[in-house]
C-alpha positions in Angstrom: 0.0 0.0 0.0 2.9 2.4 0.9 4.5 1.8 -2.5 1.2 2.2 -4.5 0.3 5.5 -2.8 3.8 7.0 -3.1 4.1 6.0 -6.7 0.6 7.5 -7.4 1.4 10.7 -5.7 4.8 10.9 -7.4 3.2 10.6 -10.8 0.5 13.1 -10.0 2.8 15.8 -8.8 5.7 15.0 -11.1 5.4 18.4 -13.0 5.6 20.2 -9.6 8.7 18.1 -8.7 10.4 19.2 -11.9 9.5 22.8 -11.5 10.8 22.7 -7.9 14.1 21.2 -9.0 14.5 23.7 -11.8 13.8 26.5 -9.3 16.5 25.1 -7.1 18.9 24.9 -10.0 19.1 21.1 -10.3 20.2 20.1 -13.8 18.4 17.6 -16.0 21.1 15.1 -15.3 20.6 15.5 -11.5 16.9 14.8 -11.9 17.6 11.8 -14.1 20.0 10.4 -11.4 17.3 11.0 -8.8 15.0 8.8 -10.9 17.5 6.0 -10.4 19.2 6.2 -13.9 22.8 5.7 -12.7 25.2 3.3 -14.4 28.3 2.5 -12.4 31.3 0.9 -14.1 33.1 -2.1 -12.9 30.9 -3.0 -9.9 30.2 -6.5 -11.0 31.7 -9.1 -8.6 32.4 -6.6 -5.9 30.9 -5.9 -2.5 29.3 -2.4 -2.6 29.1 -0.1 0.5 26.9 2.9 0.2 27.0 6.0 2.4 24.2 8.6 2.3 24.4 12.2 3.7 21.6 14.4 2.6 23.7 17.7 2.5 26.9 19.4 3.5 26.7 18.9 7.3 26.1 15.2 7.0 28.8 14.7 4.4 31.3 16.6 6.6 30.3 14.4 9.5 31.0 11.1 7.7 33.9 12.3 5.6 36.6 10.7 7.8 34.5 7.5 8.1 34.3 7.1 4.3 38.0 7.7 3.9 38.7 5.1 6.6 36.3 2.7 5.0 38.2 3.1 1.7 41.4 2.0 3.4 39.7 -0.8 5.4 37.8 -2.3 2.5 40.1 -1.8 -0.5 38.3 -4.4 -2.6 34.8 -3.1 -2.1 33.2 -0.4 -4.2 32.1 2.6 -2.3 29.2 4.9 -3.3 28.3 8.2 -1.7 24.9 9.8 -2.3 23.4 13.1 -1.3 20.1 14.8 -1.7 21.1 18.3 -2.5 23.2 20.2 -5.0 25.5 21.6 -2.3 25.9 18.1 -0.9 27.0 16.9 -4.3 29.5 19.7 -4.6 31.1 19.0 -1.3 31.0 15.2 -1.7 32.7 15.5 -5.1 35.3 18.0 -3.8 36.2 16.0 -0.7 35.6 12.4 -1.8 35.4 12.3 -5.6 38.9 11.0 -6.0 38.5 8.5 -3.2 35.2 6.7 -3.7 34.0 4.9 -6.8 30.8 6.9 -7.3 29.2 10.1 -6.1 25.6 10.4 -7.1 22.1 11.5 -5.9 19.8 9.6 -3.6 16.7 8.4 -5.5 13.2 9.8 -5.2 11.4 7.5 -2.7 9.0 5.8 -5.1 9.0 2.1 -5.9 10.0 2.6 -9.5 12.9 5.0 -8.8 14.1 3.1 -5.7 14.0 -0.3 -7.6 15.8 1.1 -10.6 18.5 2.7 -8.4 19.1 -0.4 -6.3 19.2 -2.7 -9.3 21.9 -0.4 -10.9 24.0 0.1 -7.7 23.3 -3.3 -6.2 24.6 -2.4 -2.7 25.3 -4.9 0.0 24.9 -2.3 2.8 23.5 1.2 3.0 24.5 3.5 5.8 22.4 6.6 6.2 23.9 9.4 8.3 21.8 11.0 11.1 18.1 10.3 10.3 16.2 10.0 7.1 13.4 7.5 7.0 12.3 6.7 3.4 9.5 4.1 3.4 10.2 2.6 -0.1 13.9 2.4 0.5 13.2 0.5 3.7 10.7 -1.8 2.1 12.8 -2.6 -1.0 16.1 -3.1 1.0 14.2 -5.6 3.3 12.8 -7.4 0.2 16.3 -7.5 -1.5 18.2 -8.5 1.7 20.2 -5.3 1.6 21.4 -4.3 5.1 20.0 -0.8 5.8 21.4 1.1 8.8 21.2 4.5 10.4 24.5 5.8 11.7 25.1 8.8 13.9 21.4 8.7 14.4 19.5 11.6 16.0 15.9 12.8 16.3 15.1 16.4 17.0 12.4 17.1 19.6 10.0 18.3 16.9 10.6 15.3 14.6 10.2 13.0 17.6 6.8 14.4 18.4 5.7 13.8 14.9 7.0 10.2 14.9 5.3 9.5 18.2 1.9 10.6 16.8 2.5 8.3 13.8 4.1 5.5 15.6 1.8 3.0 14.0 3.4 3.9 10.7 7.0 4.3 11.7 7.4 1.4 14.0 7.2 -1.3 11.3 9.4 0.7 9.0 12.1 1.2 11.6 12.2 -2.5 12.2 13.1 -3.0 8.6 16.5 -1.5 9.4 19.4 -3.9 10.1 20.7 -1.5 12.7 20.1 2.0 14.2 23.1 3.5 15.9 22.7 6.8 17.7 24.8 9.8 18.7 23.6 9.9 22.3 21.7 8.1 25.0 18.8 10.5 24.6 18.5 9.7 20.9 18.8 6.0 21.7 15.8 6.2 24.1 13.8 8.1 21.5 14.2 5.4 18.9 13.5 2.6 21.5 10.3 4.4 22.5 9.2 4.3 18.9 9.4 0.5 19.0 12.7 -0.3 17.5 14.5 -3.6 18.3 16.7 -3.2 21.4 19.1 -5.8 19.9 19.8 -3.7 16.8 19.4 -0.2 18.3 22.6 0.9 20.0 24.5 4.0 21.0 27.7 4.6 19.0 28.6 8.2 20.1 29.0 11.1 17.6 31.1 10.9 14.5 31.6 14.7 14.6 34.0 14.1 17.5 36.1 11.7 15.5 38.0 14.4 13.7 41.5 15.7 13.8 42.5 19.4 13.9 43.3 20.8 10.5 46.9 21.4 9.7 47.7 25.1 10.3 49.8 25.9 7.3 50.4 29.7 7.9 52.2 31.7 10.5 50.3 34.4 12.3 51.5 36.8 15.0 48.8 37.3 17.6 50.6 40.1 19.5 48.4 39.5 22.5 45.3 37.6 23.4 42.7 37.0 20.7 38.9 36.9 20.8 37.7 35.2 17.5 34.1 35.9 16.4 33.5 33.1 14.0 30.7 32.9 11.3 28.9 36.0 12.4 25.6 37.0 10.9 24.0 40.4 10.5 23.2 42.0 13.9 25.9 40.0 15.7 28.9 42.1 14.8 27.5 45.1 16.8 27.2 42.8 19.8 30.7 41.6 19.4 32.1 45.1 19.0 30.3 46.3 22.1 31.6 43.3 24.2 35.1 43.8 22.8 35.1 47.5 23.5 34.3 46.8 27.2 36.8 44.0 27.5 39.5 46.2 25.8 39.2 48.6 28.7 40.4 45.9 31.1 42.7 43.9 28.8 44.8 46.3 26.7 46.6 43.5 24.8 43.3 41.9 23.6 42.7 41.7 19.8 39.6 40.8 17.9 39.2 38.8 14.7 35.8 38.9 13.0 35.0 36.3 10.4 31.6 37.0 8.8 29.8 33.9 7.7 29.1 35.3 4.3 31.8 37.4 2.6 29.1 39.4 0.9 28.8 41.1 4.3 32.4 42.4 4.2 31.4 46.0 3.6 28.7 45.9 6.2 31.2 44.6 8.8 33.8 47.2 7.8 31.4 50.0 8.3 30.6 48.8 11.8 34.3 48.3 12.7 35.2 51.7 11.3 32.5 53.4 13.4 33.9 51.7 16.5 37.0 53.8 16.3 39.4 50.8 16.5 42.2 50.3 14.1 41.6 47.5 11.7 42.6 45.6 8.5 41.7 42.8 6.2 43.3 39.4 6.1 42.9 39.4 2.3 45.3 42.3 2.2 48.0 40.1 3.6 47.9 40.8 7.3 50.0 38.3 9.2 50.3 40.2 12.5 47.9 42.0 14.9 50.7 44.1 16.4 49.7 47.3 14.7 45.9 46.9 14.7 43.1 46.1 17.1 40.8 44.2 14.8 41.2 42.0 11.8 38.4 41.2 9.4 38.9 37.6 8.2 37.6 37.9 4.6 39.4 34.9 3.1 38.0 31.5 2.1 39.2 28.3 3.9 41.2 29.9 6.8 38.6 30.2 9.6 39.0 26.5 10.6 42.7 27.1 11.1 42.4 30.6 12.7 40.9 28.9 15.8 44.4 27.7 16.5 45.4 31.4 17.1 42.4 32.3 19.2 42.2 32.2 23.0 38.4 32.4 23.2 35.9 31.9 20.3 32.4 33.2 19.9 30.4 31.0 17.5 28.0 33.1 15.4 24.5 32.4 14.1 23.5 32.1 17.8 22.3 35.6 18.6 19.7 35.4 15.8 17.5 32.5 14.6 20.1 30.8 12.5 20.7 28.1 15.1 24.4 28.4 15.5 27.4 26.8 13.8 29.8 23.9 14.7 31.6 24.7 18.0 33.9 21.7 17.6 36.1 23.6 15.1 37.3 25.6 18.1 37.1 22.9 20.8 39.4 20.7 18.8 42.1 23.3 19.3 41.3 23.4 23.0 39.9 26.9 22.7 36.7 27.5 24.8 33.6 28.7 23.0 30.8 31.1 23.9 27.5 31.1 22.0 24.3 33.0 22.1 21.0 31.2 22.9 20.1 30.0 19.3 22.0 26.7 19.0 19.3 24.2 17.8 21.5 23.2 14.8 24.0 21.7 17.2 21.9 21.1 20.3 23.3 17.7 21.1 26.9 18.8 20.7 26.3 21.9 22.9 24.7 19.7 25.6 27.9 17.6 25.7 30.2 20.7 25.7 28.2 22.5 28.4 28.1 19.4 30.6 31.9 19.1 30.3 32.2 22.8 31.0 34.2 23.3 27.8 31.9 26.0 26.5 29.1 28.4 27.4 25.7 29.3 26.1 24.6 32.8 27.1 21.2 34.4 26.8 22.2 38.1 26.5 25.2 40.2 25.4 25.8 41.1 29.0 26.2 37.5 29.9 28.5 37.1 27.0 30.7 39.9 28.4 30.7 38.3 31.9 31.8 34.9 30.7 34.5 36.4 28.4 35.7 38.6 31.2 36.1 35.6 33.5 37.9 33.6 30.9 40.4 36.4 30.2 40.7 37.5 33.8 40.8 34.2 35.7 43.7 32.0 34.7 42.6 29.1 36.8 39.1 29.2 35.3 40.5 29.5 31.8 43.0 26.6 32.2 40.2 24.4 33.7 38.0 25.2 30.6 40.9 24.4 28.2 41.4 21.1 30.0 37.7 20.4 29.6 38.0 20.9 25.9 40.6 18.2 25.7 38.6 15.8 27.8 35.3 16.2 25.9 37.0 14.9 22.7 38.6 12.0 24.5 35.3 11.0 26.1 33.3 11.2 22.9 35.6 9.6 20.4 35.2 6.0 19.2 32.2 6.3 16.8 34.4 5.9 13.7 35.9 2.6 14.9 32.5 1.5 16.0 31.1 1.8 12.5 34.1 0.2 10.8 33.8 -2.8 13.1 30.1 -3.0 12.3 31.0 -3.1 8.6 33.6 -5.8 9.2 31.0 -7.9 11.1 28.3 -7.4 8.5 
């Protein structure tokens, strides 16, 4: 019944689907791939492992896992699928030369799914975080393809929806060969939906199984540094006000502002200029903060490495409704983080960081100032927080090896 209804709906609204994909700049080839028309070369006679990450965040989370799988299973074919254009771009950029195929996940209709699985012929499919596609689940069960969720999570909103439709999701979830969650909270959510306790386990979070990027440039801090990372409109003024107050107590304190979108460069410059502080642009070749108070980081690909030179990091997108950005980019360098109240994009990670006292979520700019002041002014408190950053990674790592061992056993 599920297959019949989804196929009927798909055919009825197909023109809308095409218009939507054209509006979102999907090419005709991308739509064709989503319909399952993919023709891999040289897959015959090989085991096939398929990883799916819907978009950029999920691909980034499983990047190291996929590279490790490539080394651990050299004779297997590895396929990576995404659901979005940006996901395809990042997957091709980071994994295109490593895996055997990067393509799109199929539309979840019986015809598209069957066509896709017949062409790929995977032995196992690992879906990052949580995407429940009924026809994929049904067809994998029918074809004896092992379908698993890894790094599984369920947001509170999604969980409430699943609970209301438990009669529908419970049988589907039990088609999965395994569900492996980021946290104990997520584990309990899945179990309450009726999943099999023998195949629903906690694996920890793959986002903690990362290594710090190599810092391939020299930079002279000339003092302590507050790094405001991935700021959005409205947040730069908050940062500048906090910095201005801190600067009165800590004369050696420098500020680096990295706007999330470089199109905001002029907007940030105007605010910095009005603040009265001396400033410059990283793109203009600045390699030292000795002669300026503030540097605007307006280059691509350097923010992740600039955390190495920070002492305290503010993570942007958290004083508006964006939902925050990844705090682990700072924590991995043992640099404490401060975020505003909007952190729903990384709620689980922040819960771990807060419990470990490696970072702080503040409600107001005044709280931001108070925590920053304590970090810069109390050496014992700062050193304790730095140590917590180290410990939080040690406590959470192991997810990558967990999944590799799963693959070996399967």
